[in-house]
C-alpha angles and dihedrals in degrees: 000000000000118000125188117210119224124197127228133196094252095053097258124137119220135183121245112276091249130029129176129202133179122211112185109302096337118096117207127181121196125191139163143097122289131210137162093279095053144276141268112231130185121209128195114208129189103229116207118237093255096052125072095008123108096183098060092224123136115248128209122248101267138105090299087071092066133076122196115216117189114205130195103216118198131180093274106006144052124212129187111241099181144336115218140162119252088259091061098255123133114269109238099178103122098204097052090045090054090048091052092047087054088067089070088061094043097036098077098110119171118243089236089064103035115043103175141027095250094059090046091053090048090052091049092049090052089050091052092048090052091047093052089046090049091051090059097049128076113238108246089347092286110094132052105232096193136130091268094093096053099068097052088040090063087061094042138085093049113167093190131030097220124077121245102271139144090251092053092050091046091055091047091048090053091052089047091055091049094048095047100048091108098034100061095252096311120124115218121222091243091062097044095095093050091048096054092044104261117141126245093263089064095053094113092044090050089051092055090047089053090052093049093050091046093051090052089057098036091242113165124207134022099280130085133180128227094268092054090046089055089055090049091048093049090055100044093043093048109123092211111111091212090058093048090046092053091049091052092049091049087059092051099039098056096171091047094227095130091249129099118212126206090252091056091049090050092051095050091047091052090046094050091046091051093050090051096043092242100149095171092056090046090055091049096044091120092054094048093045088054089050092055092046091050091054099042100031104048091155093058093236091151094242141055127224117248090237092062092052089046093054093046092048092048093050097046100129116242117234105245131178121248118248144096106282092194093054089044092054091048091050092049094049093045106036109018092060126166109259097197091097092062122089120258094251093057092045091047091049092051093048091050091047092050092046091054092046092052098042108028093121093054092042096057094044092050091044091054091046094049090045092053092047092048091047094050092047092049093046093054094041092056092042094057093039087068095049130091092248089068090065091059104032099026124202091339092079092050091050091047093051093043090052090047091054093053089044092056091048094049094044087057095043097048091070095060099068090055094051090101098176091053093048092047090051093048094050094044101040104032139048093237090106088077092066104018119068098222090169088068095057094118092045089051088048088057092047091053089049087056089051090051090052091054092047092050090048094051093045100042099039093046092052100039099038102033119012100047096045090049091052090051091049097045120113121241091259093049092046097048095090089053097058092086089061105033103020116219114011110273117242099202139036090236089071090071095044098050094051121098090254091051104046095040091052094048092045091052091051092051094047093047091048090054093047094046093047096050090046092064113111093242094058099031091055093037094238097143118091099231129164113277096255091052092042089067089058092061135060133074096306091056090048093048098049097041090048088061089062083090087089089065092041094055091047091052091044091059091048091046090051093052096047097059122160100213102032122065105161111093095221090058092055096090103169094097090046091058093047103039100083098038093047091048091049092048091047090053089050092055092044091051091051093049094048094043094051093048098041093048106044121177132216124217112246101177139359127199128181108202133192113276092048096281122152117200118200122193111195137180115263113242117233111271094015102143124175143157128239110268095033125118139215137202121250128204128187115187091198087068102031129340093210107041122094119185128193122235132173115250109243097187120086124245089248094056119100093227141048122238137183131182113214122193120204104247104136148013098287097045091046092054092044091055090048092052094051095039089062089060097042121089129210111268122255094245090063098233109167120233094021123099125183137181129182117199092202095066106017100049090216123176103236122189114262115265127195125196133200124194158339103241131185122261135176094255093062089076094066091106090069091070131073090209126033133187110205116194122184125180112202111308087001087087090080099094090042091055090057089051092050091050090048091052090049091050090051090050090051091049091050091050091049091051092049091050090048091052091048093049094041124258114264138158093273092061112089118236118264118277116263087242090070092055094062105111093193093068104105104148113129099157132033130183115198121194117183116184117189136163100217131058091219090063090077089068089070095074103013093126093051094050092049091048091052092049092050097043102039100083093153095054094241093147122050112193127198122184118194123195107195095191089071116082116248120274109277095041114119090227091064099034095097091043089056092050092046091048092055093046096049095042091050093049105033104016091234128117113233093214103046098023089226136102089260114093114232127228124217131238120356127328121255096238094191089058090048091055092044093055094047091046091054096042095047102032113176095013130114114245123199112217114199121185132183123176144063114353093236092085096046098086093052096047092043093049092048090050089053095046096050093042092056100038103038134046089248116091121212121199110198122210128174136189119243114219 
């Protein structure tokens, strides 16, 4: 580099106003005035296509390829004045800005080393070149140091979910006033999280944030006033990523020395794990802190520089869904159009058309049922209108008899939806499933119960409030035609009530009212906050026992139907005719269940009690016990109750040599069952807390006797009819989906074995193909599994299955997504370190730190609309089976999305849900 000295009147020497140097292929131009204090130099750098671009597109060689960085160069330091494009606009690329800011930390060059501004600028340019080069290279060949981390990082490290606005500050100010009423306007550290809007689970995290903000301002003590709170708020609500990044680092670097020790890393890991309810990570904080130190402190200095942690945090890859975003955008703009511009008649017509398309099976069944009920009511009404009783009792007797006729029909019909063996046989062996919605059997059972309520109301009210009073008030002449039915004219209302017809009818009404009331979801699930004495009268046990009052009710109904006032001929007493076939069918059902469960006993092979109050039972498979994935069976344990049978989804696959169920403690019976088996289980040898196991093969333990009854049909068993399936499990609702995943894996293994046998040549030593491979109805070529759970420990339930799928599925047939809703969404400062740790551990060990499996976990709740969008784009024109099992709260959203995308995109979604 050649420099020409120029003299000045005051004896100073300055550099020429412009100097140009060429280093290799990079051209750099520096310009600016120079004085004793320093100089301001501008540098133009040719930025490669993969640096400083968030779009990933290739740019042409023009001024857009250059970035101008203006540096304030002092005697022993260099500061970044601005970063602009060659056109003079502000540079908004976050990664390049961070790289440039790094020069301030690396630009402190002693005067003994750097003697003039030119050499300092040269040193800075070399630093920048190294930084850009570093940003393009994976560290140790493990991590992708590309621009991909910068864009999500700009939306990350948020300490609050609300934007900095006057309304947000006003709400915070109001909370401050409420919290400081008794502290003279001073907010204590313990209330800081509540004041800024963090929940109780983040109390410790909020406390550390308070300390970091206080250290920055040299505030001593644990109390702040409103003015100081405003300063805190301005910083944590700042939308600048640099500000949020600095705040986060202040929390990590507690001694503010620019270095992070292993102890500081351990503390922030433990803090983040606590805020996100990740107990397993909290217990392994030492191990994960050592992992971070190993990656960022390869020289074993005992600390890591804050810049290294910054880069790693920035580059933590965001978990993104697969799919063509361009195709997705086109689909949205073309097919998912806004319907507001259409007139109400067109929109109403479309909604009606879509409703009929989605519910035609239910519509025709309900239409036939309503038609039969209306026909029976009309027939009886007209019949009694032409009889002598009508002259005395009027229309009331016709209404009463019409209601009684519908009541007899519905009391017979209500038994059919609960004949589970019959329904399972019909859906498996016949084609009726195409037109009859067997999956809605329990819903239809409830609809019929509503019809019974109406029939009872019409019949009982008409008799008690109208017919009987009119008979008592009738004159001798009016009553004379009634003597053949009632005998002498009654003189009191009690005469009607004490008769067989009266007390049987009233007793039936009372018993049905009790059974119907305790069957409501609020009481059956114990959701109402009732006094303790009344609380014992609700719950599943109360529902189960009171529902079996139907035995008494049917007996009284037959007696009531024989002792009729107005009908004396036996062949006109039709109650027993209505009930004969359904009661016989139901009796055969119960007899079949009893014989099957006693003839085919099972022995307990293994028991596991998992975190989250889940009991897993592995049982021997009885001979001839055949089932499909997605089906369920009933379980009985006499040690808990000899009479109660409870349904549970089968979690083993049809190809397994055992049966398994996973039972979560949600009520009285399941709680007692877990207690009974927990007393037999022993702590595992590995010493894991909260997990008990027992193996009957080696421990010779005396397990309680268990009976099973089944299998029974369920919606999920039809998954094989679809090429593509979307399986959604909420909490313990993942159980039927696990069986489906295992079944798909077994089919993949069978297919691989057959292909290997064909390659090697089939001979007598090769076993015949598995029966699974002969099932022509197996069409599934792609499965998406979404499991949403609240607790980290839930992933232990099916850890083995998920790992088996990940190891076996070489063709990516199954795509698994685990969501842990206790972890704050990606972008929240409370989960930032968890995200970084997750990426580190999965890259090094192939294990997810949240689930403990090979499947990486997502945070917070899924965006279901995005899930449907991606599947609709990927499988355009195909029919997708959506199967959901879990709490009913999610059903409306998933069902509506399935309908929307089916009607507005070429992809068709068939929604199915479990009833439990």
